[in-house]
Phi, psi and omega in degrees: 000148180287157178260149174282165173307142187302322181292324178289318176307314183298318180295321181289310185291335181269357180301130182257328181241119192230134172251127180241122178258127180249122185277161179304320183285355170267321179292323184251144173280169181295334179275004178093354179278165180285132180271071186300322181300314179295317182297312181296324178296317179294319180298317179297321179294319178296318178299322178294322177296319178297320180295337177277001179089008180275148177265129185231135172239135178254130169250111190242124169277183173113351183297313180296318179297317179293322177294318178297322178293321179294325179276359179059042176283141182286332183213172181301128181295144181256325182287140183300313182293329177288322176298318179294322177296317177298320179296319180296319179288314186289328182296319177297318179294320180298313180293326179297320178297311181296313183301313182296313184291315180295323180299320179296337180260007176077025181245131178271136178241161177223136177275132177230109179257128188241152171238172182300326181299335179292345178251317185288329176278115187302321181294315179292327178299316179291321178296324178300317178301317181296319181295312181295321179297319179295319177301317180294320178299329180277000179081018184265147174263107175290135175247114194249141173208162172285144179280078184295339181292329181244339182260114187265347190300313182295318181292320178297321180297323180287338179272332185218115178281356179270004181283092187243009182280353184212137175266105185291147175289317172216139179243010182194167182283345174298307181290324177302316180296323179291322178294320176296315180301316180293320184296319185260010178054049177289157180276335191209135172245126177242119178258109182263119184224197177261012179246152184283341183149197179271127179255166178294337173201178182292112183294340177285339181250337185233109182290345180269000181299139181240143178292135176265109186288325183222133174244113182277334183208126181278092181273174176299326179295317178297317180295326181289339180291324184295141180239183192289201193279157174274179186291314187263322180280167180267341184266220183164186180296328179302312182290331179290320177292322176298320178294318178299324180296318177297316182299313184288331176281355174258008176089010182246175174267156173225143178227133171251123184214164183272128176282355179275354174275119181298128181072031185303319180292322178297319179296317181300315183278358170268003177082014181278153182280089179246127175068212181240129178257131177253126185271146180293147180242329181197179176219111178282156175292164180303316181295318182287331174295322178295315179299315186287322192235331191255356183259153175279135178278126184260350180178188182222138170254119177264124187237161182278173185296325180296317178293321178299315179299321179295321179291319184283322190253339185243003181051044183272166170279165178266111181268154181303328183300335182270356183268133180250340182198150174244147174228136178089172178245126182218159177252163176303134179094356178270163183265133179234159173277148176239120183231163177273183188287348176260007173091013180271117177286128180230355180203166174221155181196167178266124185277148179266349181224151176290165178296326179297318178288315185297329178302325180285343188260355184304123174078001184265161177284146184301331180296340183265359183302317185297339180273349188246345179234159182297322182216119178284123182256321182211158172286334184254148171291321176222120180281155187302321181297341182251020178246135175240123175278126180275120184264000000 
């Protein structure tokens, strides 16, 4: 196997805090049976990383698949309540596999089941960081999954693409793993799936498609290459690239690699060119990472070109004069999308006024705010410190 550039090798091998996401198609074989050989191989590699003093968190899919297999279902369940039943059955089986194998290797694990509220609620978001950090300090490997038995949003999203009444924080474990990675300031996110990495086009449709070994910047062109979901998992290359984008904007590396390669984690930490590596571009503050990725969007502010230019080039606040339209209902302190007049979202921010108040302020000068609302709180609808530009 080829070697990566030495500087990239060094960043990977020196990573101390690592989030590893394991996809459903790694946990399950193509015939629907449990892929125990692959799972045990990954577990042994994780145990070796722990022995090297590295902190590891696992985000593992597979609960619904294991439940469906236990119930001897011929195909992926479609009904929401049946999916939840499969998740309830499968999650216990999934943890039993991990618990038994890690225990034999002298590693303690902890189950952490999360819902969207653990991210959208700022207080719970901060508490989550404290809990995961304490588990790592104790030398424990947290095994994380969405609580599908009680959280219906992700399952509903996979059943209906017309569910547009809510913008989910995460609709799959790819993004969940990236949010966890961002929250605990991990150095590296590794997404283990049934794909080798990001190709120049879909390799199942284009035999000339070539693997892209390193992505220095996730451009619109890179995002357009990614395509939709696989048969058993909920995500796809699109969600994996979105997860990588969160990781690199949190100051870390991201790797997409195939779990069907025996010893894939060992190869990665030996500096070998496995899959696709995404290089870090910047590091947002904890608060801005929450605004950009972990919060629920409550509405949209549509602004004119002058206001957009001021936000992008002058690091300005968003004043009422630059707003041309509001969408949705929101309260003061909630996170909204900021888009231009052709509908392109380019920023997010925490609003200083409710939608009811903001409706009265559209297009007006800041000096007139006090005459239109009961209490003037700010000159800006969104202050600069609470705005995140989406790159």
